[in-house]
N, C-alpha and C positions, 0 to 999 in steps of 0.2 A: 524122266518124270517132269511134268510141267510144274510151274511155280505154285499153282493153286493146290495141286495134289501133294506137293512137298510140304506146303504149309499145313494142310490138313493132317498129313502123316506126323509131322513134328508136334502138332497140337495133341493128337491122340497119344503119342509117346509120353508127352508131358502129363497128360491126365492119368496115365497108368502109373507114373512115378510119384505123383503127388499123393500125400496122405489125406484121408477124409478131414482131419482136423485143420490142415492147411487150407483145403478147399473151402471149408465152412467159414474160416476167418476172412478169406478173400472175397466172399460174396456178401453184398450189403443186404440188410433186412429192412422191411417196411411194414407198417401196420396195414391190415386188410380186415374187413368185417363182412360177415354174412348176415343178412337181414332175412330171417325166416318168416314164413307166412303167419306163424302164431305170434309175431311181434317180438320174439327174442332176437337179440343181436349177439353174435359170436365173434370175438376178436382174435386174430392170429398175427404172429410176427412171421412174415414169409420172406424167404430169399427170392430174389428176382433173377430169372434166367432169360436174358434178352438175346444174347449173342448165340450163334450156332454152336460155339464151343461150350458155353454154359448149358445150353439145352441138351447137347450130346452127353454131357457129364451128369446132369440132373442130380438125383440123390443116390447115385451109385456109391457103393462101398461104405455107406453109413450104417453103423450098427444100431443106432437109435435115432428117434425124432421126438422132441418134446410134444406134449399134448396140445399145446397152443402154437405149434410151429408148422411150417410147410414150405413149399416151393411153388412159385407162380411162373409158368412158362408163357411169356407174352410174345405174340407173333405180329408181324408188320401189317397184316390184313386178315380178314376172316377167310378161313379155308378149312377143309377137312383135315383133321389131325389124327395121328396114330401114335400111341405110346407103347412102350414095352418095359419089361422089368429086368433086362439083362444086367447082371452085376449089381442088382439092387437086393439088399440083404433083409429088408423089413417089408411087411405087407403095407400097401398104400391104398387109400381111397383117391380116385381121380374124378375131379369135377370139371366138366367141359363147359366153358362160359362164352356166351355171345358178346358182341360189341357193347350191347346195352347193359351188360353186367348180369343178365339172367342165366341161371344154370340150365343148360339144355339136356345134359345127360350126366349120370353118375355111374361110375364103376366102382363097386366096393371090394375091398380086400384083395387087390391084385396080388398074385402069387409071386413071392420073391424068386428071382432068377428065371422066370418064365420068358420065353421068346414069343409068346402069343401076342399078336397085334391087338391093341385095345383102341378101337376107333371112336371118334366123336360122333359118327353117324350123321353128320351135318356140319355146316360151316360154323366155326367158332374162332374167337380171337385169342383165347387163352385156355390153359389147362392148369388147374390148381391141384397139387398133390398134398394130401394130409396123411397123418399116421392112420394105418388101417383100423377101422372101427369107429373113427371120429364121426362119420356121417350118421351111423346108427345111434351112437351115444347121444348126439346133439339133436337128432331128428331133422337133419338137413334134407331138403327135398328138391326135385326138379322144379324150376320156377322161382326158387328163392333168389334174392338179389345179392350180388357181390359188390361191395363198395371198395374201390381202389382207383387211383389216378389213371390206371390203364383203361378204364371203362368210361367212355364219354356219356354224359347224361343228356 
């Protein structure tokens, strides 16, 4: 087994052994806001998943997510992204976001545990996962602007 595969294997083993509470404490949170077309601003505290290990783990094994919490998956450049719900216990809304911070696609209430691939259907820089139902509850739409340091103005 080459070194890279061994490292990935050991990382995945560590992810399986870590508890969701330990994982949540190890991940830093930052403020993120969504500016809706109707002028409303919705503020969230999001965990940032930047590394491949953090992105592979995502929100797996979490039993709950606060109404104002989420996870932002930031990639190094814009590309087509696909997500899935393997080992995810709660429904999630997925917002696919371009480099300029505009939401280009929304997938609502992804099914927990599903292996279905959920595609960005275009090039995006990031994916924001929120508790399922948040998009509908707040009226968030494609074209709304996400404000966070990850998005250059």
